[in-house]
Backbone bond lengths (Angstrom), bond angles and torsions (degrees), N, CA, C in turn:
res aa  C-N    CA-C-N  psi(-1)  N-CA   C-N-CA  omega(-1)  CA-C   N-CA-C  phi
1 M - - - 1.475 - - 1.558 108.49 -
2 K 1.262 116.46 141.09 1.442 119.21 -179.33 1.524 111.24 -84.70
3 E 1.380 112.18 153.52 1.476 120.24 -177.85 1.454 110.37 -108.41
4 H 1.266 117.30 127.12 1.428 121.48 177.59 1.559 111.89 -104.26
5 K 4.320 162.91 -3.06 1.452 132.50 -15.31 1.328 85.81 -134.33
6 P 8.733 134.82 -137.26 1.604 61.87 -95.28 1.440 106.48 -134.76
7 F 1.468 108.62 118.13 1.499 105.09 166.97 1.542 103.86 -59.42
8 S 1.225 116.68 135.24 1.464 119.07 -177.18 1.494 112.85 -108.47
9 M 1.377 113.19 120.55 1.458 116.68 176.47 1.471 111.22 -103.38
10 R 1.349 116.29 14.87 1.460 118.04 -173.95 1.539 110.30 -65.86
11 I 1.330 122.42 -37.08 1.397 126.48 -179.04 1.489 110.32 -66.58
12 F 1.326 115.12 -23.03 1.443 121.40 -175.05 1.523 113.71 -89.67
13 V 1.377 116.50 -31.93 1.425 115.05 -170.30 1.543 116.83 -149.95
14 Y 1.331 116.54 -23.52 1.505 115.90 -171.03 1.489 115.03 -61.94
15 P 1.402 118.93 -49.98 1.468 115.15 -175.39 1.501 116.22 -54.08
16 A 1.386 115.45 -51.28 1.458 117.10 -177.91 1.528 111.87 -75.11
17 L 1.321 115.42 -30.35 1.478 119.46 -175.58 1.554 110.28 -69.40
18 F 1.359 117.01 -36.53 1.427 118.55 -177.86 1.519 109.96 -61.64
19 I 1.317 116.17 -44.19 1.460 119.01 179.71 1.509 110.49 -65.18
20 L 1.367 119.76 -41.79 1.424 123.33 179.16 1.575 108.97 -64.58
21 A 1.264 117.16 -48.09 1.454 120.24 -172.67 1.542 111.06 -63.71
22 V 1.360 117.18 -41.72 1.429 119.96 177.94 1.495 112.57 -62.91
23 A 1.346 115.31 -38.10 1.461 121.92 -178.43 1.526 109.88 -64.15
24 V 1.353 118.76 -41.10 1.463 121.45 -176.21 1.468 115.42 -87.41
25 Y 1.357 115.30 -17.12 1.436 117.15 -167.24 1.537 112.88 -65.32
26 K 1.325 119.00 -43.14 1.480 118.61 -176.53 1.526 109.34 -65.88
27 N 1.301 117.87 -38.98 1.451 117.56 178.22 1.468 113.25 -69.14
28 H 1.332 116.40 -38.72 1.430 121.49 -176.71 1.565 110.46 -65.83
29 T 1.345 112.14 -49.73 1.531 116.27 -177.71 1.574 110.75 -66.11
30 A 1.314 115.56 -28.47 1.448 117.28 -177.29 1.480 112.35 -66.72
31 N 1.346 113.68 -26.11 1.469 120.27 -177.17 1.463 116.11 -105.91
32 S 1.393 114.88 8.12 1.488 121.39 -178.04 1.515 107.15 -106.60
33 N 1.342 114.81 132.69 1.477 120.47 170.54 1.507 112.00 -79.15
34 V 1.325 119.01 137.65 1.435 122.02 -179.67 1.507 107.42 -97.03
35 I 1.367 114.03 133.78 1.433 117.90 -179.65 1.543 108.08 -105.86
36 P 1.355 115.88 115.88 1.434 119.57 -179.97 1.504 110.32 -71.35
37 V 1.376 115.33 147.43 1.412 120.26 179.55 1.479 112.97 -127.67
38 N 1.307 118.27 136.87 1.432 122.43 175.39 1.546 109.46 -71.29
39 K 1.366 117.91 110.77 1.423 121.27 -171.55 1.507 113.09 -67.17
40 N 1.346 119.54 -11.06 1.433 122.30 -177.33 1.517 114.10 -92.11
41 V 1.344 116.52 -1.87 1.442 117.33 -176.55 1.538 107.25 -140.33
42 S 1.361 116.69 -179.76 1.352 120.42 -177.06 1.490 115.63 -59.62
43 Q 1.376 117.27 134.28 1.469 123.79 -175.79 1.534 108.05 -71.80
44 V 1.300 119.89 -28.40 1.527 121.58 -173.53 1.579 104.38 -87.58
45 Q 1.324 117.00 -57.45 1.421 120.81 -161.31 1.562 113.26 -67.13
46 T 1.386 115.65 -26.49 1.463 117.47 -172.65 1.525 111.85 -91.04
47 I 1.252 120.70 -4.51 1.433 121.67 -175.28 1.540 106.69 -83.39
48 T 1.348 114.91 124.64 1.442 122.04 -171.30 1.526 111.83 -125.46
49 V 1.314 118.58 15.65 1.440 121.39 179.13 1.573 109.53 -76.39
50 P 1.337 113.25 145.91 1.467 117.18 -179.30 1.547 111.40 -78.63
51 P 1.340 119.50 171.76 1.413 121.99 171.78 1.519 112.98 -59.33
52 P 1.326 125.83 159.49 1.464 122.61 16.36 1.491 116.42 -86.86
53 N 1.287 120.37 -6.07 1.470 121.10 -179.01 1.467 113.98 -93.12
54 A 1.291 119.24 19.40 1.484 121.66 177.96 1.486 109.02 -156.98
55 I 1.321 114.79 154.45 1.464 122.56 173.64 1.503 110.12 -119.17
56 K 1.279 120.27 149.53 1.438 123.95 -179.90 1.587 108.79 -90.68
57 V 1.247 117.62 118.98 1.446 125.29 -179.46 1.514 109.08 -118.18
58 G 1.287 122.48 107.20 1.421 122.78 -175.01 1.489 110.14 62.09
59 E 1.368 117.09 -121.24 1.451 121.11 -176.28 1.558 112.45 -99.98
60 F 1.342 117.75 7.73 1.539 118.77 -174.54 1.468 106.78 -133.97
61 Y 1.370 115.85 163.32 1.452 122.90 170.50 1.520 108.71 -96.51
62 A 1.278 113.92 146.86 1.492 120.82 172.38 1.534 108.44 -125.40
63 P 1.363 115.48 143.60 1.481 119.52 179.29 1.529 110.52 -62.76
64 Y 1.325 114.40 144.09 1.424 121.92 -172.59 1.530 110.94 -143.77
65 Y 1.369 113.94 108.37 1.506 116.98 -178.52 1.528 111.65 -127.35
66 I 1.290 117.31 28.47 1.471 120.07 178.29 1.521 108.98 -74.49
67 D 1.274 115.00 120.75 1.469 123.10 -179.39 1.563 111.09 -104.59
68 E 1.355 117.26 111.91 1.420 116.11 -171.87 1.558 110.39 -82.40
69 N 1.322 115.34 -3.90 1.446 120.29 169.43 1.511 106.64 -111.77
70 S 1.300 115.98 62.28 1.464 121.16 -163.84 1.556 108.44 -78.12
71 K 1.399 112.54 168.05 1.433 119.28 177.79 1.501 108.00 -101.93
72 L 1.313 119.72 21.61 1.458 123.88 179.10 1.508 115.98 -91.10
73 N 1.262 116.35 30.15 1.505 123.29 -173.61 1.542 111.97 -55.51
74 T 1.314 112.96 -35.24 1.523 118.77 -177.21 1.491 108.47 -66.10
75 I 1.330 117.99 -47.19 1.427 119.92 177.02 1.519 112.84 -60.95
76 I 1.326 116.47 -46.70 1.411 120.87 -175.86 1.515 111.07 -63.54
77 E 1.271 119.59 -42.75 1.513 121.84 179.50 1.511 109.37 -67.61
78 N 1.276 120.81 -41.52 1.444 124.36 177.51 1.487 112.46 -59.79
79 L 1.334 115.03 -42.45 1.455 121.00 -179.98 1.526 108.23 -62.97
80 K 1.328 117.05 -48.07 1.438 120.59 -177.49 1.572 111.14 -61.84
81 E 1.323 114.13 -45.05 1.467 118.08 -179.09 1.547 111.86 -68.90
82 R 1.318 117.88 -41.19 1.411 122.18 -179.54 1.563 114.45 -67.11
83 C 1.223 113.28 -33.40 1.451 123.89 -173.80 1.519 116.54 -101.42
84 S 1.352 117.73 -10.92 1.491 122.27 -172.86 1.396 112.65 49.16
85 R 1.337 121.51 39.08 1.451 131.24 177.41 1.504 111.79 61.44
86 D 1.339 116.81 25.36 1.480 120.47 172.12 1.474 110.08 -72.96
87 E 1.300 119.92 125.01 1.501 124.28 -171.21 1.445 109.44 -61.16
88 V 1.295 121.06 -57.39 1.489 121.58 -174.75 1.540 111.39 -63.22
89 C 1.313 119.29 -38.90 1.413 122.05 176.20 1.507 111.50 -59.76
90 E 1.289 118.97 -49.05 1.490 121.24 178.56 1.480 112.49 -57.80
91 V 1.335 117.37 -44.90 1.451 121.47 -177.56 1.561 109.65 -65.28
92 T 1.299 115.55 -49.43 1.421 118.08 -173.27 1.564 112.48 -70.55
93 Q 1.359 116.02 -34.89 1.488 118.74 177.12 1.540 110.14 -67.26
94 A 1.310 115.51 -44.12 1.441 120.50 177.46 1.538 112.53 -59.48
95 F 1.375 113.59 -41.17 1.447 120.79 178.90 1.586 109.72 -61.69
96 K 1.330 112.89 -48.20 1.476 118.58 -176.40 1.625 110.48 -61.32
97 Y 1.357 113.56 -38.91 1.411 116.51 179.84 1.520 111.98 -63.79
98 V 1.269 117.35 -47.40 1.435 123.16 -175.14 1.531 109.98 -71.83
99 S 1.356 115.45 -38.63 1.572 116.97 -178.46 1.541 113.03 -68.19
100 Q 1.382 118.10 -18.03 1.448 120.12 -179.63 1.547 110.18 -86.64
101 I 1.294 118.04 -9.56 1.481 121.09 172.28 1.495 109.82 -69.56
102 P 1.333 121.78 125.83 1.426 126.08 -172.42 1.629 112.59 -59.66
103 Y 1.301 112.71 138.21 1.447 119.13 175.68 1.532 107.42 -74.09
104 I 1.388 116.99 117.84 1.443 119.88 177.45 1.555 106.98 -142.73
105 R 1.396 113.67 125.12 1.434 115.33 178.71 1.522 111.77 -81.17
106 S 1.329 113.92 161.94 1.468 118.88 -179.41 1.561 109.33 -146.60
107 E 1.326 115.55 157.22 1.462 118.04 176.36 1.515 108.96 -86.62
108 T 1.278 120.00 -6.81 1.496 121.24 174.73 1.498 106.87 -126.89
109 H 1.392 112.54 155.60 1.422 115.53 -176.34 1.492 112.35 -86.07
110 R 1.433 117.43 125.01 1.396 121.53 175.81 1.497 113.51 -87.06
111 T 1.356 115.09 142.73 1.439 121.90 174.07 1.500 111.03 -77.14
112 P 1.368 117.50 165.82 1.524 116.75 175.61 1.504 114.86 -52.38
113 V 1.396 117.20 -40.79 1.420 119.65 178.98 1.534 111.57 -65.30
114 D 1.336 115.98 -38.69 1.453 117.88 176.09 1.545 112.86 -64.08
115 V 1.276 116.46 -34.34 1.502 118.91 179.34 1.485 109.56 -63.54
116 I 1.338 118.15 -37.94 1.471 123.21 -179.25 1.596 107.16 -73.24
117 V 1.284 118.97 -54.17 1.475 121.84 -174.03 1.561 109.45 -62.33
118 K 1.347 118.53 -42.84 1.454 120.72 -178.56 1.532 112.65 -87.84
119 N 1.318 114.96 -5.20 1.496 120.83 175.06 1.528 108.89 56.50
120 G 1.316 117.07 49.77 1.482 119.92 177.88 1.560 109.42 -175.92
121 G 1.335 114.13 148.70 1.464 121.55 178.59 1.471 112.77 -171.54
122 D 1.301 117.68 158.24 1.508 121.03 179.80 1.512 104.40 -95.58
123 C 1.319 115.33 -168.55 1.493 120.85 -167.81 1.563 112.50 -64.49
124 D 1.307 118.10 -48.34 1.458 116.59 -177.62 1.518 112.83 -75.28
125 E 1.371 116.96 -29.91 1.429 117.10 178.64 1.549 110.39 -69.88
126 K 1.332 118.98 -41.58 1.427 122.48 176.75 1.546 111.05 -66.01
127 A 1.303 114.29 -32.85 1.430 120.70 -179.94 1.521 110.01 -66.73
128 Q 1.337 115.48 -39.28 1.502 119.21 179.64 1.467 111.36 -70.81
129 L 1.303 119.70 -36.66 1.381 122.74 178.29 1.621 109.89 -62.95
130 F 1.336 115.18 -47.43 1.413 118.51 175.17 1.483 115.25 -61.00
131 A 1.359 115.91 -38.88 1.439 117.82 176.18 1.427 114.35 -66.28
132 M 1.375 119.57 -34.36 1.407 124.42 177.90 1.562 111.12 -62.28
133 I 1.322 116.56 -42.44 1.391 124.04 178.36 1.578 110.13 -66.76
134 L 1.268 113.96 -39.78 1.495 117.43 178.68 1.522 112.99 -66.03
135 I 1.333 117.07 -42.41 1.516 116.46 179.74 1.422 113.16 -71.17
136 E 1.423 118.47 -30.26 1.468 121.59 175.32 1.453 111.67 -71.56
137 T 1.333 121.97 -16.76 1.489 123.47 174.69 1.552 109.46 -108.15
138 N 1.278 115.38 17.66 1.481 123.47 172.99 1.589 113.83 62.04
139 H 1.328 112.96 46.15 1.485 117.56 173.61 1.535 107.49 -115.68
140 N 1.334 116.28 140.28 1.454 124.15 177.12 1.511 110.63 -79.14
141 C 1.307 117.05 140.58 1.436 120.72 179.73 1.563 107.51 -153.28
142 V 1.333 114.28 159.36 1.431 123.41 170.28 1.487 110.53 -127.38
143 V 1.316 117.57 155.48 1.409 123.96 176.41 1.554 105.99 -106.68
144 V 1.309 119.50 125.32 1.451 126.64 -175.71 1.495 106.83 -105.35
145 Y 1.401 115.59 124.80 1.440 121.43 177.13 1.511 113.62 -111.52
146 T 1.327 114.48 134.84 1.498 120.01 167.73 1.539 107.69 -112.69
147 K 1.259 117.67 -169.76 1.452 117.86 -179.33 1.516 116.01 -60.74
148 D 1.349 115.27 -35.02 1.430 119.83 -177.87 1.538 115.85 -136.51
149 H 1.345 113.71 26.01 1.449 118.65 -174.68 1.515 112.64 -151.65
150 A 1.302 118.61 157.62 1.456 123.24 173.98 1.484 111.71 -147.88
151 F 1.268 116.02 139.26 1.530 118.65 179.00 1.475 111.36 -151.93
152 I 1.280 120.10 168.50 1.450 124.54 -175.72 1.491 109.63 -101.36
153 A 1.351 116.65 142.62 1.453 124.35 164.82 1.506 106.99 -117.37
154 V 1.298 118.90 128.58 1.470 121.95 -170.38 1.521 108.71 -117.73
155 E 1.333 117.25 136.16 1.519 120.60 178.50 1.501 108.26 -74.13
156 I 1.334 110.19 134.14 1.541 117.77 172.12 1.483 105.59 -123.23
157 E 1.326 115.92 116.89 1.469 119.00 178.28 1.516 112.37 -82.40
158 N 1.261 117.63 -41.68 1.515 119.12 179.95 1.578 109.29 -87.02
159 T 1.301 118.00 77.06 1.369 122.00 -176.53 1.537 116.32 -71.53
160 S 1.347 114.70 -4.72 1.515 117.48 177.26 1.565 109.39 -69.15
161 K 1.353 117.34 -18.63 1.449 118.94 178.10 1.488 113.70 -97.28
162 I 1.329 116.29 8.89 1.495 116.99 178.92 1.547 105.34 -144.60
163 N 1.325 117.80 149.12 1.431 123.35 -177.06 1.492 108.25 -70.26
164 R 1.293 118.61 114.88 1.451 122.09 -172.76 1.560 106.84 -79.46
165 N 1.321 122.88 -3.29 1.430 125.13 173.57 1.488 113.23 -83.55
166 N 1.390 116.58 -4.79 1.411 119.29 178.86 1.518 112.96 -73.71
167 A 1.279 118.78 168.76 1.431 122.79 -175.66 1.552 110.17 -63.07
168 R 1.271 119.83 129.71 1.429 123.85 -179.01 1.519 111.42 -157.50
169 L 1.331 117.37 160.14 1.430 123.08 170.15 1.477 107.09 -112.77
170 K 1.344 115.16 140.44 1.459 119.26 170.11 1.434 112.04 -102.09
171 I 1.360 116.33 118.18 1.401 124.12 -174.26 1.605 106.81 -122.88
172 E 1.265 115.64 118.97 1.483 117.47 -176.87 1.468 112.85 49.75
173 N 1.359 115.68 45.10 1.442 123.99 176.51 1.525 115.29 65.43
174 K 1.328 114.63 18.67 1.460 121.48 178.50 1.547 109.34 -117.89
175 D 1.350 115.00 142.53 1.437 120.59 -178.10 1.504 112.37 -87.18
176 Y 1.369 118.39 124.68 1.413 123.53 176.52 1.521 107.19 -116.93
177 F 1.354 120.74 113.50 1.417 122.88 -173.78 1.504 112.32 -91.69
178 Y 1.348 116.68 136.47 1.460 119.44 173.21 1.507 112.81 -51.87
179 A 1.418 110.99 137.42 1.491 115.72 177.29 1.512 105.74 -138.31
180 E 1.307 117.91 90.98 1.430 124.75 -174.97 1.535 110.23 -88.88
181 T 1.324 116.09 97.52 1.448 120.59 -172.36 1.489 117.18 -77.51
182 T 1.439 117.64 -7.00 1.430 117.98 176.27 1.481 110.87 -89.97
183 D 1.329 119.83 3.82 1.459 126.12 178.16 1.552 109.86 -100.76
184 K 1.354 117.51 103.85 1.438 117.96 -177.41 1.553 112.18 -68.54
185 N 1.280 118.14 -17.64 1.463 124.90 175.12 1.435 113.41 -101.00
186 G 1.303 118.22 12.76 1.461 121.72 -177.74 1.501 112.82 -82.89
187 Y 1.340 112.35 177.79 1.464 124.68 174.86 1.443 111.65 -153.13
188 V 1.299 117.91 157.88 1.475 118.19 179.41 1.486 111.55 -64.56
189 G 1.378 112.10 120.61 1.472 115.52 -176.34 1.506 114.08 112.67
190 K 1.378 115.30 -17.53 1.458 117.22 -175.79 1.476 111.73 -73.40
191 F 1.389 117.65 132.73 1.451 123.16 -177.08 1.573 107.23 -67.93
192 N 1.330 116.56 133.23 1.448 122.27 -179.63 1.488 111.47 -109.31
193 G 1.278 119.01 14.81 1.482 119.00 175.42 1.483 116.43 92.16
194 V 1.358 117.72 -4.81 1.504 120.40 -176.58 1.506 108.61 -96.80
195 Y 1.355 111.64 119.29 1.431 119.69 178.75 1.577 109.92 -100.03
196 P 1.337 116.12 163.68 1.467 117.31 -175.45 1.526 116.79 -52.50
197 D 1.323 116.54 -36.64 1.423 120.36 -175.14 1.581 113.25 -70.33
198 E 1.323 115.41 -11.99 1.414 120.39 178.99 1.581 111.61 -95.58
199 I 1.314 114.80 -9.33 1.532 119.88 -177.07 1.538 107.18 -77.51
200 Q 1.277 116.23 127.16 1.512 121.82 177.05 1.488 110.92 -101.90
201 G 1.308 118.30 -20.65 1.481 119.31 178.04 1.459 112.61 -172.26
202 I 1.341 115.86 152.70 1.443 122.87 178.27 1.511 109.24 -133.60
203 Y 1.309 115.83 126.92 1.441 119.93 -178.14 1.541 110.30 -121.85
204 H 1.386 113.71 127.00 1.436 119.72 -178.59 1.531 109.11 -84.95
205 I 1.326 113.56 113.48 1.507 115.62 -172.69 1.497 110.98 -68.40
206 N 1.337 122.48 -40.67 1.409 123.11 -176.40 1.530 110.05 -71.55
207 E 1.278 117.42 -42.05 1.488 121.72 -176.45 1.519 114.36 -87.23
208 K 1.338 116.80 -10.31 1.465 125.28 178.50 1.554 111.57 54.06
209 R 1.316 114.61 56.16 1.416 119.93 -179.64 1.544 110.93 -153.46
210 N 1.363 113.60 157.17 1.405 118.41 175.44 1.538 109.57 -81.44
211 I 1.349 110.99 148.29 1.506 116.61 177.76 1.488 106.55 -110.43
212 P 1.351 119.75 114.34 1.453 120.92 -179.97 1.556 110.52 -60.34
213 K 1.293 114.42 136.87 1.439 119.73 -179.80 1.524 117.34 -53.60
214 E 1.299 112.38 -30.22 1.458 117.25 -179.36 1.523 112.38 -71.16
215 E 1.347 116.26 -14.26 1.422 120.79 179.32 1.537 113.97 -92.08
216 I 1.272 119.00 2.31 1.408 121.34 178.54 1.537 112.31 -113.01
217 E 1.358 111.64 153.04 1.475 118.54 177.27 1.475 106.73 -125.48
218 F 1.334 118.85 128.20 1.504 125.46 -178.27 1.522 106.38 -89.29
219 L 1.291 114.97 128.31 1.483 119.38 177.66 1.539 104.73 -131.44
220 S 1.365 112.42 138.16 1.482 119.49 -176.05 1.555 110.94 -156.41
221 L 1.296 113.13 159.68 1.502 121.54 177.01 1.545 105.78 -61.00
């Protein structure tokens, strides 16, 4: 997976989260199947294991470890308290937290909890951590897959607080802004170089369904 890297979120989550993550890590990993990956080819496209640890996107399977009954309560409660349930604040703060986690490739797929505990993840691993935080704070998002990359696009309803000229997809007349979590200098809406013709599949995390490419409109500065 390609890498696109301090805002500090330590005061917001690290002290309590470290204790929480270590406590749940052994139990979580004991119950998680590890998907081996051929390091010489695409980490997304070559995975052919069936659910429950994968989703079918287009013609291929992608690893899927988003837990809707997550152990990330500390993060979620801090987001809500810090942002007073402000939509854009929650999305941007969650994005900054995940994007500061180092990009590190692996031959096995890490779960969102693994990414936190091991302080590292690749594109789809960090995307799934970000998505899990988003759904736990009631934000809609999709994961966008190319041949060798994955990233999140998140719905922003109150676009008055974000530059609508930024990169986004329009799905069912709703704006989903690019959120490239492998870019430490990124922001919600920053274009990451992925154009529509490179997209191989889009999966709506909240609705658990594929979005046909013909149903999306790409909008960018």
